[in-house]
N, C-alpha and C positions, 0 to 999 in steps of 0.2 A: 714406586719409592722416593722419586722426587718431590710427590705431593705431600708424603709422610715426611720427609726432611724439612720442607718448608713449614710444615703445621708445627713441627718441634723447634724450629727457630722461632716461631711467631709466639707460643707460648713461653718459650724462654725470656724472650723479648718482654712480654707483656707483664710476667711477674718480675723483670727486672728492671731495665732502664725504660722500658716504654715502648710500645709500637712505634710511636711518634712523638717527638718531643715539642713542647708546645710553642707555636710561633706566631704569637698577636702582629696583628697589623702594626708596623711603626706610626708611632706619633710623638708629636711634640705636645709640652704644657703651653696653655696660654696663661693661666695663673694656677696657683697650688695651695691653697688654705684649707684648715681642716674639713672634713667632709664634704668638699667643693673644688676638687682638681678637674679642670675643664682642659681636657685633651685636644689635640687639634690632629686627625690623621693625615698622613703626607699624601701629598699628590705629586707625581712627576710635572704635570701639567696644571696651570690655573684651571678650576672648576666652573662648571656653567649652572645657572638656575637657583634656585632658592638652595641657599645653605640649609643643612640639617643638622638638627640638635637630638642626640640619642639620651633618652632619659631611662635610665634602668629604674627597678622597683628596689625598695630595699631589702636586705637580706640574700641579696645575691652580686656577684662582681659583674665589670663590666663585660666579663666572657661570654655573657648573653647573647652578646650582638657580634662577638667575634671568637665564634668557637673552636674553630680550626679551619685550615683552608677548604674552601667549597662549602663549608659550615657557617660564614661570614656573611652577615648583612652589611656589615662596614665594607668589606670588601666588594660586595654586590652594587652599593650605592656608588661607591669609588668608580666602578667599572661604568656607570651610568654616567659618571662627569659630574657629581655633587660633592661640593667642599662638605667634610663630616667632620661632626666633634661630638664629643661626650662627657656625661658629667661622672666623675669618679668619686664615690662617697668614702671610700676606704674602709676601714676597719670601724665597728659599733661597737663598745663596750659599756661597761657598768655607769663610767663617767658621763655617758651621753645619753643615760636614763630620762632625762627630762626633755629630749627632743620629741618633736612631734610633726605631724602635718604641714604646722604652720612655717615650720622652719624651713621646708621645701617649698611650699606654695609660694610665701611671702617674700622669700629671701633667696635661698640659694639657686632655684630654678629662673625664676626672672632674672636674675642678675647674669645668670650663665645665656638668656636669649637675647639680653642687651647686649652682651660683650660679643656674642656671634654676630648680631646684626650689624656693630661698629665697627667689625673686622671687613665689613662686606659692603660698605658704604652707604648702612643702615639700611641694606634692604631686609625683607622681612622673612622668618626664618620657619622651614617647615619642621615640626617638634615631631617626632614619632618616639612611643613608650611603650613598653612591654608591661602585662601585669599591673602591678601598683603603680608602675612607672606611667603607665597610662591613664592612672586615676589622679596621680601628681599632676600630669600635664593638663587634663581637663581642668581640675581645681586651679591651676593656675592662671589659665587662661580665662576662666569665668572671674577669679578675683580680681582681676587687672584687664579690662577689654581693651585697654591702649597699648596693651605690649605689642612688638612687629613681630606678629604671628602670620605666618603665609597659609599653613595649614596643621590640621593636628589629626595622628594618627593612632589610634589605641588597639593592641593587639592583646587579646586574651584579657579584657578587663572589663569585670561584671558590672552590669547596673541594679538589676534586681535579683536580690538573693533568694527570693520566692522560686526562682527558675532555675537554681544552681546547687540542685542536688546537695552533696555535703553539707554547704551553706545554710540550705533550709533546715536540715535536721538542727543545725547547731542554735539556728533562731528558735526552733521548737524548744530543744532544752533550756536555750537562753531566758526564754519568756516564764519557766517552770524555776528556775534556779536564781538565787539571788546573785547579781551581777559581780560583786565582791569575791564570790567564790571562784571565778576565772581569772578575776583582774589583780587581785591581793597579793598572789603566788609572785604573778610576773611584777609589781610594784615592788616586792621585796627584793626580788633577783635583778631589780633595775632593767628588766627586757627580756627577749627569749636570746639566751645563749647561743651561740653559734651552733654548739655541738647539738643542740635541741632542734634547730632550724634543720641543720643536716640529716638528723634521723627523720624529723617529721616529712621532710621532701622526699626521701626514700621510700617511708612508709605509703607516700600517695602514687607509687610505682612499685608498690607490693610486687604484681606481677612479674616485672621486669627484674627486681633483685631475687625473687625465687627461680626463675627459669635461666640465670645468667649463667650458670656451671654448663647447661647444655645450649646456651647460646654459643658458649667459648668452644664447645666441642664440635659443633655444627659447623664453625667459621673458622676453626683452628688453620686453615691454608687459606684465609681471605683476609689480608692484613688490613685494607679498607673497612671491614665492617668491625673489626677489632678496635681499629684507630676510632671509629665512631663512639664506639661502647666505652673506650677508656677516656674520652675528651667529656662524656657526660658525667663520669665517674671524678673526674678531675674537678668539673663544675662544681657537682655537688661537695665536694670535698673543702673548697675554699669558700663556701657561703660563711659572710658574717652574720651577726645577730641582729633582732630587731630593738629600738629604743622602747623603753618602758611606756612613756607617754603616748607613741605612736601606735605599739599596739592595742594600748587601752581605746583610745580612738577610732581603730578598726574594728575593733569587737563591739564597742557600744553604738558608736554612730552609722557605719557602715553594715555590721551585719545584725546587730538587734534591730537598729532604729532604721535600715535599709535606707539611708537618707539620700545615696546616687539615684534611687529610684522615684524619691517623693521629689526632688531636683533642686532642695535646699540642705547643704552641708553645713552644720555648725561645729565649727574647730573649736572655738571656745564662746563664751557668754556674746562676746561685741563681736564678731564676726559669723556671719549667716551667708555663704556663696550660692549665688545662683547659677544653675547650670545652663538657665534659657540665655544668661548673658554671652555665653559664647556666639561669635558670628562667624568667625573663621569656618571653613568649609571642614568636615569631621570624617575619616574614616574609621569604620569599625570593624574588626577582624575576629571572628570567633571560631573555637575548633570543635570539631564534631566528637573528637575523642578525649576534650579537655574536662578532667576531673575537678579542675580547680576553678573554672570560670566557664561555664556551659555556653555552648552556641546562643542558645536561647537568652541567657542573662547579658551577653554581651549586645545582643540586637535589639534588646529593650531601650538600649541609649538613643534610639532613634525616635523614640515616644518621648524621651527627656529634654534632649536637644532641640526644643522648639524654634532657638534664633538662629540654628545653622542649618547649611544643606548637610545631610548626613547621608554616607554611602556606608551599606552593610554588605560586609562578604563573608562567607561560611565556606570553611577548607576543612580539609581531612587533617588531623594531626593532634598530638596531646598539649600540654601547657607548653614544654620546653620546645616540643617539636613544631609549632608554628612559626616560632620565631629563630630556632636554630636547627631544624631538623633537615634531613637531604632532601625531602619532598618542598622544604620551604620555596627554595628557588621557584620553581614553577608553580606556587600558589600565593601563599601571603605575601611573599616579597613581589612576584609579578603583580598581585593587586596593589602594593605601594606604588610600584613603579608606574603603574597607569594612572592613579589616583595623582600622582606628583605630576604627570603629564597634562591632567586635565586641571589641575588648579592653578600649573603654571600658566599654561595658555589662557584661562580665566584673569590671572593678574594683568598679563601682557595686556588683554582686552581692554582694562580698565585703565592703565596708563596709558595707551594710546587714544583713549577718548577724554 
């Protein structure tokens, strides 16, 4: 009877105020401007090692790095002793339709890297990006090799779309259909509205959505499982939109032309970014069950980043799971921990010589 009582209380909470209320890791603003709010997560004691900048992808909130207690990369990095920062882009709407990759690659992310470095006696910064956050981070480093970057970590960031399942299909369709058929509706809307982004992300996890009632029934007496499910639902319900120009660049340059794989990304007519220009050590993490960035498409980066030492790690998990899943602590995050330790010792060795 006690088990049934607990189950009923959990179900009531799930459809009421929630199993677990959001509890983001406390942070303070370093600066706050449109689409570039730099947050510094609080530490009880000064950190050590390279300061870390987390770069989110567009169309998600910064909670991807801080989903809930025990599923927070931020919390994990703080436990390791690092100073941790994140860029918060805020809401994206119709007024932002002309924003493209270059706003992030040439302005928003470089400014954040320089500021984080300046906050720590101009120390080089360890940059970590998930999904398109990894793409933005890599392009930023390649566009300006003089930036104070200690290392780059890209989690679930595809390079070769030919090895990327659904995107390979999109490339095939795109070669048959005029580009305007895909890009013109987005241009008229000013981008991908947040409602469409949320529906699209849920569609990528169709099995999860269809089996959710059964999951709730099986775990009705398990508040931890229900809290994890609710945290993911909350994350998807808070997704902002894509700017129109950014989306068109993704479709043309990254999907159809596969420019991350060719090694030269053309953001506009006057800017060709050579990924081989990256010299900082790079960690690439791919998920075996990632439907948006297959492990093979991620690992292809080792063939592109010829100017850098590249470490490739393959873990089990979905696109969100590899950065925020309950198993990430012992897989993706552990790989990041080890990579940061190795790169820190390499930097110390250079400085002592």
